[in-house]
C-alpha positions as CSV (number, residue, x, y, z in Angstrom):
1,M,-32.0,17.3,-43.2
2,T,-35.0,17.2,-40.9
3,F,-36.3,19.4,-38.1
4,E,-37.5,18.4,-34.7
5,R,-39.7,21.5,-34.5
6,A,-40.7,22.3,-38.1
7,W,-43.4,24.7,-37.0
8,V,-40.7,27.2,-35.8
9,L,-39.6,27.7,-39.4
10,I,-42.6,30.0,-40.0
11,F,-40.8,32.6,-37.9
12,L,-38.2,32.9,-40.7
13,L,-40.6,35.4,-42.4
14,L,-40.1,37.9,-39.6
15,P,-36.3,38.6,-40.3
16,L,-37.0,38.6,-44.0
17,G,-39.8,41.1,-43.7
18,W,-37.8,43.3,-41.4
19,M,-34.9,43.3,-43.9
20,V,-37.3,44.4,-46.7
21,Y,-38.7,47.2,-44.6
22,E,-35.3,48.5,-43.4
23,M,-33.7,48.4,-46.9
24,R,-35.7,51.4,-47.9
25,R,-34.5,53.5,-45.0
26,T,-30.7,52.7,-44.8
27,R,-27.7,52.8,-47.1
28,R,-25.8,50.2,-44.9
29,T,-27.1,47.2,-46.8
30,L,-24.2,45.0,-45.8
31,A,-24.8,45.4,-42.1
32,L,-28.5,44.9,-42.6
33,A,-27.9,41.6,-44.5
34,L,-25.6,40.3,-41.7
35,K,-28.1,41.1,-39.0
36,T,-30.8,39.3,-41.1
37,I,-28.7,36.2,-41.5
38,A,-28.0,36.2,-37.7
39,F,-31.8,36.3,-37.0
40,L,-32.4,33.5,-39.5
41,A,-29.7,31.3,-37.9
42,V,-31.3,31.8,-34.5
43,V,-34.7,30.7,-35.8
44,L,-33.2,27.6,-37.6
45,A,-31.4,26.6,-34.3
46,L,-34.7,26.8,-32.4
47,A,-36.2,24.4,-35.0
48,E,-33.5,21.8,-34.0
49,P,-32.3,20.6,-37.4
50,K,-31.0,17.0,-37.6
51,L,-28.7,15.8,-40.3
52,T,-28.2,12.0,-40.7
53,I,-24.7,11.0,-41.9
54,P,-24.0,7.4,-42.8
55,E,-21.5,5.7,-40.4
56,T,-19.4,2.7,-41.4
57,K,-17.2,2.4,-38.3
58,M,-18.4,-0.6,-36.2
59,A,-18.4,-1.2,-32.4
60,V,-18.3,-5.0,-31.9
61,A,-18.5,-6.8,-28.5
62,I,-17.4,-10.4,-28.6
63,L,-19.1,-12.5,-25.9
64,V,-17.1,-15.7,-25.1
65,D,-18.8,-18.5,-23.1
66,T,-16.3,-19.7,-20.4
67,S,-18.7,-21.7,-18.2
68,A,-18.1,-25.2,-17.0
69,S,-20.2,-26.7,-19.9
70,V,-17.6,-25.6,-22.4
71,S,-14.8,-28.0,-23.2
72,A,-11.1,-27.3,-23.5
73,G,-11.3,-27.8,-27.3
74,D,-14.1,-25.2,-27.5
75,L,-12.0,-22.7,-25.6
76,A,-9.0,-23.3,-27.9
77,R,-11.2,-22.8,-30.9
78,T,-12.7,-19.7,-29.4
79,S,-9.2,-18.3,-28.6
80,A,-8.1,-18.7,-32.2
81,L,-11.3,-17.1,-33.5
82,A,-11.1,-14.1,-31.2
83,A,-7.4,-13.6,-32.1
84,A,-8.3,-13.6,-35.8
85,I,-11.0,-11.0,-35.2
86,E,-8.7,-8.8,-33.2
87,K,-6.0,-9.1,-35.9
88,A,-8.5,-7.9,-38.6
89,R,-10.1,-5.2,-36.6
90,G,-8.7,-2.3,-38.6
91,R,-10.3,1.0,-37.6
92,H,-13.2,-0.7,-35.8
93,W,-13.8,-0.9,-32.0
94,I,-13.7,-4.4,-30.5
95,R,-14.0,-5.6,-27.0
96,V,-13.8,-9.2,-25.8
97,L,-16.1,-10.2,-22.8
98,P,-15.8,-13.6,-21.2
99,F,-18.9,-14.7,-19.3
100,A,-20.5,-17.5,-17.4
101,R,-23.0,-16.6,-14.7
102,S,-22.0,-13.0,-15.4
103,V,-19.5,-11.0,-17.5
104,R,-16.0,-10.8,-16.2
105,D,-12.7,-9.1,-17.2
106,L,-10.0,-10.9,-19.1
107,T,-7.2,-12.1,-16.8
108,P,-3.5,-11.4,-17.6
109,E,-3.0,-15.2,-18.4
110,E,-5.8,-15.1,-21.0
111,Q,-4.2,-12.2,-22.9
112,K,-0.8,-13.8,-23.4
113,N,0.1,-14.5,-27.0
114,G,-3.2,-13.3,-28.4
115,F,-6.0,-15.0,-26.4
116,Q,-5.9,-18.1,-24.2
117,F,-9.3,-18.3,-22.6
118,K,-9.7,-20.2,-19.3
119,Q,-12.8,-21.5,-17.7
120,T,-14.5,-19.3,-15.1
121,S,-13.6,-20.8,-11.7
122,G,-15.7,-21.1,-8.6
123,E,-19.4,-20.7,-8.3
124,A,-19.5,-18.1,-11.0
125,G,-18.5,-20.7,-13.6
126,R,-21.3,-23.2,-12.8
127,A,-24.0,-21.3,-14.7
128,T,-24.6,-19.8,-18.2
129,N,-26.6,-16.6,-18.3
130,L,-26.8,-15.4,-21.9
131,E,-29.3,-12.6,-21.0
132,A,-26.9,-11.0,-18.5
133,A,-24.0,-11.3,-21.0
134,I,-26.0,-9.6,-23.8
135,R,-27.2,-6.8,-21.5
136,E,-23.7,-6.1,-20.3
137,A,-22.3,-6.1,-23.8
138,V,-25.0,-3.6,-25.0
139,T,-24.2,-1.1,-22.3
140,S,-20.5,-1.4,-23.1
141,L,-20.9,-0.3,-26.7
142,P,-19.8,3.3,-27.4
143,S,-22.2,5.7,-29.2
144,G,-21.6,7.1,-32.6
145,M,-20.7,3.7,-34.2
146,V,-22.6,0.8,-35.8
147,P,-23.3,-1.6,-33.0
148,R,-22.9,-5.3,-33.3
149,L,-22.6,-8.3,-31.0
150,V,-20.9,-11.7,-31.5
151,L,-22.0,-14.5,-29.2
152,I,-19.8,-17.6,-29.0
153,S,-21.5,-20.2,-26.8
154,D,-22.8,-23.8,-26.6
155,G,-26.2,-22.3,-25.8
156,K,-26.7,-24.4,-22.7
157,E,-28.4,-21.6,-20.8
158,N,-29.5,-22.4,-17.2
159,A,-30.0,-18.8,-15.9
160,G,-31.8,-15.8,-17.4
161,S,-33.7,-15.6,-20.7
162,I,-32.0,-15.4,-24.1
163,T,-35.4,-14.7,-25.7
164,R,-35.9,-11.5,-23.6
165,A,-32.3,-10.4,-24.3
166,T,-32.6,-10.8,-28.1
167,W,-35.9,-8.9,-28.1
168,Q,-34.2,-6.0,-26.3
169,A,-31.3,-6.0,-28.7
170,Q,-33.6,-6.1,-31.7
171,H,-35.6,-3.1,-30.2
172,L,-32.3,-1.2,-30.0
173,G,-31.3,-2.1,-33.5
174,I,-28.3,-4.2,-32.5
175,P,-27.8,-7.4,-34.5
176,I,-26.4,-10.5,-32.8
177,D,-24.1,-12.9,-34.7
178,T,-23.9,-16.4,-33.1
179,I,-21.1,-18.9,-33.3
180,P,-22.1,-22.3,-31.8
181,L,-19.8,-24.4,-29.7
182,E,-20.1,-28.2,-29.3
183,G,-19.9,-28.2,-25.5
184,R,-19.1,-31.1,-23.3
185,V,-20.4,-34.6,-24.1
186,Q,-22.9,-35.8,-21.4
187,P,-20.7,-38.1,-19.2
188,N,-21.9,-41.5,-18.0
189,L,-20.3,-40.8,-14.6
190,R,-22.3,-38.9,-12.1
191,L,-20.9,-36.8,-9.2
192,E,-23.2,-37.3,-6.3
193,S,-21.4,-35.1,-3.7
194,V,-18.1,-33.3,-3.0
195,S,-16.8,-32.6,0.5
196,I,-13.8,-30.3,1.0
197,P,-12.9,-28.5,4.3
198,T,-13.7,-24.8,4.2
199,L,-10.7,-24.0,6.4
200,A,-7.2,-25.7,6.3
201,F,-3.6,-24.8,7.1
202,T,-0.8,-24.2,4.7
203,G,1.5,-27.1,4.3
204,E,-1.1,-29.5,5.8
205,Q,-2.7,-32.2,3.7
206,F,-6.5,-31.9,3.7
207,P,-8.9,-34.5,2.3
208,I,-11.2,-34.2,-0.7
209,D,-14.1,-36.7,-0.5
210,L,-16.0,-37.5,-3.7
211,N,-19.0,-39.7,-4.2
212,V,-19.0,-40.9,-7.8
213,S,-21.6,-43.1,-9.4
214,S,-20.6,-45.3,-12.3
215,P,-22.8,-47.5,-14.5
216,S,-20.1,-50.2,-14.5
217,A,-16.6,-51.0,-13.3
218,V,-14.0,-48.8,-14.9
219,S,-10.5,-47.4,-14.4
220,G,-10.0,-43.6,-14.2
221,T,-8.0,-40.7,-12.9
222,V,-8.7,-37.9,-10.5
223,Q,-6.8,-34.7,-11.2
224,V,-6.8,-31.8,-8.6
225,S,-5.9,-28.2,-9.4
226,A,-5.7,-25.0,-7.4
227,E,-6.2,-21.6,-9.0
228,G,-5.7,-23.3,-12.4
229,K,-2.4,-25.0,-11.5
230,V,-2.4,-28.8,-11.4
231,L,-1.5,-30.3,-8.0
232,G,-1.4,-33.9,-9.0
233,S,-3.2,-36.9,-10.5
234,N,-4.2,-40.3,-9.0
235,R,-5.5,-43.5,-10.6
236,V,-8.8,-44.8,-9.2
237,Q,-10.8,-48.0,-9.8
238,L,-14.5,-47.4,-9.9
239,E,-17.0,-50.2,-9.3
240,Q,-20.5,-50.3,-10.5
241,G,-22.8,-48.1,-8.5
242,S,-21.7,-45.6,-5.8
243,N,-18.0,-45.1,-5.1
244,Q,-16.3,-43.2,-2.3
245,V,-13.1,-41.6,-3.5
246,R,-10.7,-39.7,-1.3
247,V,-7.7,-37.7,-2.5
248,H,-5.5,-35.3,-0.5
249,A,-4.1,-31.9,-1.4
250,S,-1.6,-29.6,0.2
251,L,-1.0,-25.9,-0.5
252,S,1.7,-23.5,0.7
253,A,-0.1,-20.3,-0.2
254,A,-2.4,-18.6,2.3
255,G,-5.8,-17.0,1.5
256,A,-9.1,-18.0,-0.2
257,L,-8.2,-20.3,-3.0
258,N,-10.2,-22.2,-5.6
259,I,-9.9,-26.0,-5.7
260,S,-11.1,-27.7,-8.8
261,G,-10.8,-31.2,-10.2
262,V,-11.7,-33.5,-13.0
263,I,-12.6,-37.2,-12.9
264,K,-11.9,-39.0,-16.2
265,A,-12.8,-42.6,-17.0
266,D,-12.2,-44.6,-20.2
267,N,-15.1,-44.2,-22.6
268,F,-17.3,-42.7,-19.8
269,G,-16.4,-39.1,-20.3
270,E,-15.4,-36.7,-17.5
271,I,-17.0,-34.9,-14.6
272,R,-15.7,-31.8,-12.8
273,F,-16.0,-30.2,-9.4
274,D,-15.1,-26.8,-8.1
275,R,-15.0,-25.6,-4.5
276,A,-13.4,-22.8,-2.4
277,V,-11.1,-23.3,0.6
278,T,-9.6,-20.8,3.0
279,L,-5.9,-21.5,3.9
280,R,-4.0,-19.8,6.7
281,R,-0.6,-20.4,8.2
282,P,-0.6,-22.2,11.5
283,K,0.8,-20.4,14.5
284,V,3.2,-21.6,17.2
285,L,3.6,-20.2,20.7
286,Y,7.3,-20.9,21.3
287,I,8.2,-20.4,25.0
288,S,11.9,-20.6,25.8
289,Q,14.6,-19.1,28.1
290,D,17.5,-20.4,26.0
291,P,19.7,-17.7,24.4
292,E,18.6,-16.6,21.0
293,G,20.4,-18.5,18.2
294,T,20.8,-21.8,20.1
295,E,17.6,-23.2,18.7
296,N,17.9,-22.0,15.1
297,H,17.5,-25.4,13.7
298,L,14.2,-26.0,15.3
299,L,12.9,-22.6,14.4
300,Q,14.0,-23.1,10.8
301,T,12.2,-26.4,10.7
302,L,9.0,-24.8,11.9
303,A,9.3,-22.0,9.3
304,A,9.9,-24.6,6.6
305,A,6.7,-26.4,7.7
306,Q,4.7,-23.1,7.1
307,F,4.4,-22.2,10.8
308,D,4.3,-18.6,12.0
309,V,6.4,-18.6,15.2
310,D,5.6,-16.3,18.1
311,R,8.7,-16.5,20.5
312,T,8.4,-15.3,24.1
313,Q,9.8,-15.8,27.6
314,D,6.5,-15.3,29.3
315,P,4.6,-18.6,29.8
316,M,1.3,-16.6,30.3
317,H,1.7,-14.9,26.9
318,G,-1.3,-14.7,24.6
319,T,-4.5,-16.7,24.3
320,L,-3.9,-20.3,23.5
321,S,-6.9,-20.6,21.2
322,D,-5.0,-18.2,18.8
323,Y,-2.3,-20.9,18.2
324,Q,-2.2,-24.4,16.8
325,L,0.9,-25.6,18.7
326,V,2.5,-24.6,22.0
327,V,6.2,-25.4,22.5
328,F,8.0,-25.4,25.9
329,N,11.7,-25.4,25.3
330,N,13.9,-26.2,28.3
331,W,11.2,-24.9,30.7
332,D,10.4,-25.9,34.3
333,L,6.9,-27.0,33.7
334,E,6.3,-27.5,37.4
335,S,6.6,-23.8,37.9
336,L,3.6,-23.0,35.7
337,A,0.5,-21.6,37.4
338,N,-2.4,-24.0,37.8
339,Q,-4.6,-21.7,35.8
340,R,-2.2,-22.0,32.8
341,K,-2.0,-25.8,33.2
342,D,-5.8,-26.0,33.1
343,E,-5.7,-23.8,29.9
344,I,-3.2,-26.1,28.3
345,E,-5.3,-29.2,29.1
346,K,-8.4,-27.6,27.6
347,F,-6.3,-26.5,24.6
348,V,-5.0,-30.0,23.8
349,K,-8.5,-31.6,24.3
350,Q,-9.9,-29.2,21.7
351,G,-7.3,-30.3,19.1
352,G,-4.3,-28.1,19.9
353,G,-0.7,-29.5,19.9
354,L,1.7,-29.4,22.9
355,L,5.5,-30.1,22.6
356,A,7.7,-30.2,25.7
357,I,11.5,-30.2,25.0
358,S,13.5,-31.1,28.1
359,G,16.7,-29.5,29.3
360,E,18.7,-28.5,32.4
361,H,15.8,-26.3,33.6
362,N,13.4,-29.2,33.9
363,L,12.8,-30.4,37.4
364,Y,11.2,-33.7,38.5
365,N,9.1,-33.5,41.7
366,D,9.6,-36.9,43.3
367,T,7.2,-36.0,46.2
368,K,4.3,-35.2,44.0
369,K,1.3,-37.3,45.0
370,T,-1.6,-36.1,42.7
371,E,-1.5,-35.4,39.0
372,D,-2.4,-31.9,37.9
373,A,-3.9,-30.8,34.5
374,L,-0.5,-30.8,32.8
375,D,0.4,-34.3,34.0
376,R,-2.9,-35.5,32.6
377,T,-2.2,-33.8,29.3
378,L,1.3,-35.2,28.6
379,P,0.9,-38.8,27.5
380,A,4.2,-40.1,29.0
381,K,6.7,-39.3,31.7
382,L,9.9,-41.0,32.8
383,A,11.5,-40.5,36.2
384,P,15.2,-39.7,36.4
385,P,17.7,-42.6,36.9
386,R,18.1,-44.1,40.4
387,S,21.6,-45.4,39.8
388,P,24.8,-43.4,39.4
389,E,25.5,-45.1,36.1
390,G,22.8,-43.2,34.4
391,T,20.1,-44.3,31.9
392,S,19.7,-44.1,28.2
393,V,16.1,-43.9,26.8
394,V,15.3,-45.0,23.3
395,L,11.8,-44.1,22.0
396,I,10.8,-46.0,18.9
397,I,7.6,-45.0,17.0
398,D,6.2,-47.6,14.6
399,K,4.8,-45.6,11.7
400,S,3.9,-48.6,9.5
401,L,0.5,-49.0,7.9
402,R,-0.6,-51.7,10.3
403,W,-0.8,-49.1,13.1
404,K,-3.0,-46.8,11.0
405,G,-6.0,-45.7,13.1
406,K,-4.7,-47.3,16.3
407,R,-3.6,-45.6,19.5
408,S,-0.1,-46.2,20.8
409,S,0.7,-47.5,24.2
410,L,1.9,-44.0,25.1
411,R,-1.6,-42.7,24.9
412,G,-1.0,-40.8,21.7
413,W,-3.3,-38.0,20.7
414,P,-5.3,-38.3,17.5
415,R,-3.2,-35.7,15.6
416,S,0.2,-35.9,17.3
417,A,1.9,-37.3,20.3
418,W,4.2,-35.3,22.6
419,W,6.5,-36.7,25.3
420,R,8.2,-35.4,28.4
421,I,11.3,-37.3,29.1
422,Y,13.8,-36.9,31.9
423,G,17.3,-38.4,32.0
424,P,20.9,-37.5,31.3
425,S,20.9,-39.2,27.9
426,I,18.1,-39.2,25.3
427,R,18.1,-41.0,22.0
428,W,15.3,-40.9,19.5
429,A,14.7,-43.4,16.8
430,F,12.0,-43.0,14.1
């Protein structure tokens, strides 16, 4: 036992001297002894005694490197090692801390069947900061136990300072056990650039453009994943030098999602990319006077295509810039206000879609001399039949590859083409 203020112990003589003095004057020796002991205890407390008791219960923080430089084999090995340590923990305290740029919590998928570590996705996974990981682990250790750190990493630090972190741990008396990982083999391929749209719509294919440099001609594969789930894989043929590779992806979930991928080539290793994309559901302004229920098939088709449908009977409803598609179902387009026609023309020129579905409410103005904004917007128009026998219109759209990148004779818009067709009989052929 030691005392923080040993000089206070000199005051122990005062209660003892008082006891000797009072013992001559009283017969209540027991009460006197108890009072003396109480005074002695107060003096000892003021001296702040400290008793050191050996402790054998350990508090262990296991730091697991899950950055992009760690291979899948390393993660499998680390998972087995962490599971073995957890199984043998006994009465000791153990906490597993995955880290890359910073320490993160274990995901539910990583805690299934023991441990199944996954790489840290996004920008956080493209760095290894051993200093931040060790600092976070030190602060997480509970007091009153023997502290210890276990660092499992490939040691490819590109942020922070491991030297500074180990000095701090040594100053605190916390030993660090290290378990090295092999890490990824330096690939011969080099990823020059990655281009992914920051905003896309659900159900719509969006491009992923890659610039890959190869030392020689080689065959490989490009695999794309979203939030850890594989979307698909494509074969690619890389030539010597710079190669432009384009793949497409389509997602049905809305929100901010992480898109990752890996490019593998025979004997040339693999390279990875990781980007974020925001997906939102496209909106349709559906303007119709038909009774509800008569257009269920069309509305179900739009819903299956991941559209949010805003149905209304007011042609002036809403701001067009809030939508990606405007649908006029069986509507007299000639009755629209000129202001709305101008808004529609501007909306289409800025990339919006316009669909006009004809019906008995459509009217054809035979005396119209000048085109308005809506006439300029719709790429085709057919006058009603002049003979009593009637007319059948067949519209055939050639979707073969030889028309890729060309504009049709019906003045098709870059994204979609919409038609306004009049006549008693309409037949479509695709």
